[in-house]
Residue, then its C-alpha position, 0 to 999 in steps of 0.5 A: x537636017x539635024x542641027x549641029x550641036x556646039x560640041x560638034x561645032x567647036x569639035x569642027x575646029x582642028x586646034x580646038x580638036x587636038x587641045x580638047x583631046x589632049x586634055x581628055x587623056x590626062x582626065x582619063x588618066x587622073x580618073x582611073x589612077x584614083x578609081x583603082x586606088x578607091x577600088x582597093x580602099x587606099x589612101x594617097x598617103x599609102x599609095x604615095x609609099x608604095x610608089x615611094x613618092x609623095x601624097x601631093x604627087x599623087x594627088x597630082x596625077x590624080x587631079x586631071x591637070x596633070x601633063x608630065x606623067x611618064x611611063x616608068x611612074x605610071x608603071x610604079x603606080x600600076x604595079x603598086x596597086x597590082x595591075x600593069x601598065x598598058x598602052x594604046x593607040x588609036 
């Protein structure tokens, strides 16, 4: 019988799993914003100007620690990079 990994043991705890999944979503959003910005050779300052916000706000969005994303802001960020926002539930 295969021994359970630490990850498997932790994910068996519903509270841990919920927190883990929430953090993972925030990290994914921030990473995706940064990835798209880098692919377009755009600085945080340049993106901020296109989105009509501050460079520090863009840095917060990209950090993965930000929890208050709103759909309108994400739409503006996507549009500024020539993309469209897609939201899915799984």
